[in-house]
Backbone bond lengths (Angstrom), bond angles and torsions (degrees), N, CA, C in turn:
res aa  C-N    CA-C-N  psi(-1)  N-CA   C-N-CA  omega(-1)  CA-C   N-CA-C  phi
1 X - - - 1.578 - - 1.478 105.59 -
2 X 1.391 108.09 144.84 1.547 116.12 169.14 1.528 108.95 -116.41
3 X 1.275 113.37 141.20 1.479 119.67 174.49 1.440 109.10 -105.02
4 X 1.450 113.83 117.01 1.385 115.46 -178.75 1.658 107.36 -140.09
5 X 1.216 116.77 122.93 1.432 122.46 -179.67 1.526 116.91 49.06
6 X 1.421 110.13 43.43 1.378 122.29 173.24 1.547 110.90 72.02
7 X 1.305 116.59 15.60 1.364 119.83 174.37 1.521 111.01 -119.49
8 X 1.278 115.79 144.59 1.613 115.39 -178.89 1.569 105.57 -106.33
9 X 1.342 112.20 127.23 1.534 118.83 177.68 1.416 107.02 -119.51
10 X 1.385 117.32 130.26 1.395 127.69 172.22 1.522 110.49 -67.52
11 X 1.229 123.66 135.68 1.401 126.07 177.39 1.546 105.28 -87.94
12 X 1.293 112.34 128.04 1.344 121.82 -173.80 1.491 121.17 -127.70
13 X 1.233 124.48 157.93 1.459 122.45 -171.87 1.502 107.52 -69.75
14 X 1.366 122.31 151.34 1.379 127.89 -174.88 1.482 112.66 -74.43
15 X 1.365 120.78 -22.83 1.448 115.58 -178.54 1.557 115.41 -83.52
16 X 1.300 122.79 -3.94 1.418 122.78 173.13 1.440 110.70 -146.71
17 X 1.245 117.24 89.03 1.532 124.00 -177.08 1.510 107.26 -116.36
18 X 1.313 117.28 136.52 1.419 121.82 175.09 1.531 103.29 -138.99
19 X 1.402 116.58 131.22 1.484 117.54 174.73 1.546 102.20 -134.23
20 X 1.316 111.24 167.75 1.501 120.01 -176.52 1.561 112.70 -47.58
21 X 1.320 114.77 -47.52 1.530 120.48 -171.72 1.527 107.83 -109.34
22 X 1.369 121.31 20.66 1.436 119.13 177.98 1.553 111.57 -120.64
23 X 1.314 115.23 165.30 1.405 120.70 179.50 1.628 100.01 -94.27
24 X 1.247 111.40 164.11 1.493 118.50 -172.73 1.601 105.82 -84.36
25 X 1.294 117.09 142.31 1.423 123.31 -176.10 1.558 101.45 -109.59
26 X 1.392 111.41 152.13 1.373 116.14 172.53 1.480 110.23 -151.92
27 X 1.340 116.79 160.65 1.488 118.04 178.73 1.368 111.74 -68.33
28 X 1.386 115.96 148.38 1.457 122.23 179.34 1.510 108.98 -60.37
29 X 1.458 121.37 149.44 1.412 120.01 176.87 1.516 112.78 -63.19
30 X 1.351 113.41 134.66 1.505 113.97 -177.23 1.512 108.49 -63.50
31 X 1.274 117.22 144.40 1.487 121.36 176.89 1.421 112.23 -60.91
32 X 1.358 119.74 143.62 1.578 122.92 172.96 1.482 103.77 -80.79
33 X 1.352 112.42 -177.54 1.360 120.64 174.07 1.595 113.32 -68.98
34 X 1.358 111.13 -25.79 1.442 116.17 -176.37 1.555 101.65 -76.67
35 X 1.315 121.66 -29.99 1.477 123.97 -170.74 1.437 107.76 -101.76
36 X 1.325 125.66 25.42 1.371 127.41 -171.02 1.658 112.97 -58.65
37 X 1.335 111.68 -23.02 1.481 115.03 179.56 1.542 112.09 -93.92
38 X 1.405 117.86 2.43 1.342 121.77 177.38 1.532 115.08 -66.34
39 X 1.241 117.24 126.92 1.654 118.81 176.48 1.409 107.77 -107.80
40 X 1.380 114.95 107.45 1.466 118.81 -179.24 1.521 105.40 -108.79
41 X 1.270 115.43 141.28 1.502 118.05 -178.70 1.669 105.61 -154.81
42 X 1.302 107.86 168.04 1.404 114.85 -178.55 1.492 110.13 -108.64
43 X 1.268 119.23 119.16 1.568 122.64 173.63 1.568 105.79 -97.72
44 X 1.352 110.25 155.82 1.413 120.66 -178.90 1.540 107.98 -121.12
45 X 1.314 120.88 141.04 1.429 124.05 177.50 1.485 111.45 -131.80
46 X 1.240 120.64 142.11 1.514 123.62 165.79 1.391 108.84 -96.31
47 X 1.275 122.54 123.33 1.434 130.36 -175.30 1.355 114.81 -116.56
48 X 1.394 118.38 92.48 1.408 127.52 -170.54 1.568 116.23 -50.70
49 X 1.330 117.05 -37.18 1.476 118.02 -171.51 1.452 114.85 -92.73
50 X 1.343 123.13 14.65 1.412 126.19 177.23 1.489 104.56 -75.77
51 X 1.366 119.52 121.04 1.478 118.24 179.07 1.510 109.88 -113.75
52 X 1.299 123.55 -25.46 1.446 120.62 -174.13 1.467 108.20 -162.93
53 X 1.262 116.01 175.44 1.557 124.23 -172.32 1.604 109.03 -70.92
54 X 1.295 117.91 -17.17 1.453 117.92 177.43 1.457 112.61 -68.34
55 X 1.278 121.24 -17.12 1.437 128.72 177.06 1.552 111.70 -78.39
56 X 1.290 120.18 -19.07 1.444 121.48 -178.41 1.489 109.95 -55.37
57 X 1.359 128.49 -56.13 1.459 124.77 -179.32 1.508 110.19 -56.56
58 X 1.328 123.70 -33.36 1.489 122.66 -177.18 1.500 108.07 -67.63
59 X 1.326 116.94 -46.62 1.444 124.62 -178.25 1.587 108.63 -61.24
60 X 1.361 108.69 -44.00 1.572 111.95 -178.20 1.501 108.75 -67.95
61 X 1.290 120.46 -38.57 1.543 121.10 177.74 1.575 112.07 -64.01
62 X 1.334 113.24 -24.87 1.546 116.28 177.30 1.479 110.41 -80.33
63 X 1.311 119.13 -47.59 1.463 123.78 -163.96 1.498 110.77 -92.13
64 X 1.401 122.07 -45.13 1.346 120.36 -176.72 1.650 120.05 -60.95
65 X 1.281 115.90 -28.44 1.450 115.61 178.32 1.544 113.84 -74.99
66 X 1.291 118.03 -15.98 1.535 121.79 179.93 1.496 107.54 -62.42
67 X 1.437 109.70 140.49 1.468 117.67 -178.88 1.536 104.84 -67.54
68 X 1.318 113.55 139.98 1.522 123.05 176.31 1.528 116.79 87.67
69 X 1.386 112.49 -2.08 1.418 119.32 177.59 1.583 113.63 -92.66
70 X 1.329 120.72 112.55 1.387 125.83 177.67 1.489 122.89 -79.73
71 X 1.257 112.87 -42.98 1.495 122.90 -176.48 1.452 111.70 -154.34
72 X 1.361 116.02 151.85 1.484 118.98 179.76 1.587 103.52 -131.45
73 X 1.350 118.27 142.78 1.318 121.54 176.71 1.545 107.64 -132.76
74 X 1.324 122.64 138.18 1.373 122.72 -172.20 1.557 110.57 -130.05
75 X 1.281 122.01 123.92 1.363 129.88 171.01 1.504 114.07 -106.22
76 X 1.324 113.77 97.22 1.582 112.13 -177.85 1.476 116.35 -67.40
77 X 1.318 117.33 -26.46 1.424 121.40 -174.49 1.573 113.18 -66.60
78 X 1.427 109.20 -36.40 1.485 117.88 -178.49 1.483 107.44 -102.48
79 X 1.311 122.46 -6.24 1.460 126.04 -178.16 1.494 107.06 63.96
80 X 1.258 118.94 42.40 1.554 118.82 176.33 1.435 109.22 -115.93
81 X 1.352 111.11 147.77 1.422 118.75 174.38 1.499 104.68 -125.94
82 X 1.397 118.13 134.94 1.396 123.45 172.40 1.458 116.79 -114.33
83 X 1.369 122.63 126.26 1.447 121.64 -176.65 1.545 107.03 -120.18
84 X 1.331 117.77 126.88 1.400 123.43 161.54 1.551 111.94 -85.40
85 X 1.303 114.93 121.00 1.493 121.80 -170.50 1.436 111.66 -147.03
86 X 1.379 116.51 159.13 1.383 126.02 174.35 1.541 107.05 -89.88
87 X 1.370 117.78 106.95 1.471 124.91 -168.30 1.500 107.45 -66.48
88 X 1.269 126.16 -20.72 1.396 126.73 178.97 1.641 114.30 -85.29
89 X 1.263 110.33 -6.90 1.547 118.21 176.91 1.587 107.02 -102.80
90 X 1.255 118.12 -48.99 1.431 127.28 -174.74 1.450 115.34 -141.98
91 X 1.341 114.00 131.18 1.501 115.90 -176.38 1.484 109.78 -92.74
92 X 1.303 114.06 168.25 1.475 123.52 -178.13 1.642 106.12 -63.01
93 X 1.304 113.91 -38.15 1.516 119.38 -175.64 1.538 107.50 -70.52
94 X 1.324 121.38 -31.57 1.498 124.61 177.37 1.625 104.53 -70.41
95 X 1.249 123.13 -41.89 1.483 120.31 171.56 1.312 118.42 -57.79
96 X 1.401 115.31 -42.30 1.510 120.17 -177.44 1.600 104.09 -71.75
97 X 1.267 122.10 -40.96 1.444 123.28 177.45 1.504 108.45 -61.12
98 X 1.208 130.20 -33.14 1.430 131.55 176.21 1.510 107.50 -65.94
99 X 1.371 120.09 -48.78 1.441 117.01 178.84 1.495 112.29 -69.67
100 X 1.303 116.19 -29.43 1.622 116.11 -177.04 1.567 110.83 -73.84
101 X 1.357 112.15 -23.44 1.518 115.68 176.28 1.606 108.45 -65.31
102 X 1.287 113.53 -24.59 1.447 116.73 173.54 1.524 117.16 -101.37
103 X 1.375 114.07 23.70 1.480 124.31 178.20 1.530 115.91 55.59
104 X 1.374 112.80 41.40 1.548 115.33 -179.98 1.634 110.43 -92.67
105 X 1.289 117.13 -9.24 1.495 120.59 -175.17 1.382 118.13 57.21
106 X 1.360 118.06 49.31 1.511 122.19 179.49 1.535 111.87 -82.20
107 X 1.381 109.31 139.56 1.374 120.82 172.05 1.596 113.33 -126.75
108 X 1.326 115.08 133.73 1.386 116.30 -177.44 1.557 109.44 -75.66
109 X 1.369 119.54 123.85 1.485 124.14 -176.84 1.580 107.35 -103.92
110 X 1.343 115.47 -27.24 1.530 116.96 179.47 1.482 102.38 -147.45
111 X 1.434 117.37 117.59 1.315 122.82 179.24 1.604 107.40 -97.34
112 X 1.354 116.51 119.98 1.453 123.51 -178.55 1.673 113.68 -59.96
113 X 1.317 113.58 -27.19 1.445 113.79 -179.80 1.537 113.25 -73.70
114 X 1.372 116.35 -30.06 1.448 125.91 179.40 1.641 104.19 -72.43
115 X 1.352 116.13 -48.37 1.490 121.86 -177.92 1.640 105.41 -57.82
116 X 1.455 120.03 -49.23 1.310 117.85 -177.74 1.516 113.50 -66.19
117 X 1.299 120.71 -28.71 1.453 123.58 -177.52 1.476 108.76 -70.84
118 X 1.349 118.47 -21.80 1.518 123.19 179.46 1.303 114.31 -81.44
119 X 1.518 120.19 -15.00 1.399 122.63 -176.17 1.562 113.90 -77.63
C-alpha cells in the first residue's frame, strides 16, 4: 500500500487497473498465428487539456476508431492516456496528432515502437 495525501491506494498490476475516474485497461489481444508479425505495444501520452472524467468519452471517440488501436485507457487525475496499438499500422505520433487536432495538447511520453525496438 502507498500512503499519499491521506489516502490509501492499493498497488495493482498494470494490465488491469480500474479507478473511480478512469476507464479499465487491459492487455492487448495476443497475436494469432496469422498475425505472428503484428507488433503490439502500449504508448503513453501526457494530455494537458484533460480536466475531468466527462472528457473520457470524447477522447475514446477520437482514438478508438483509429486503425491499429486496440484499447484506450485514460487517467484523468494524472492526465495520462494509454493506447495499445499495432506500431506498424499507427504510430504514437499519429495518435497524439489526432488528439491535438481537437486541441487536447497531447505529448508522447512513451512510444511503444521504441520500447519494442529495444527488446
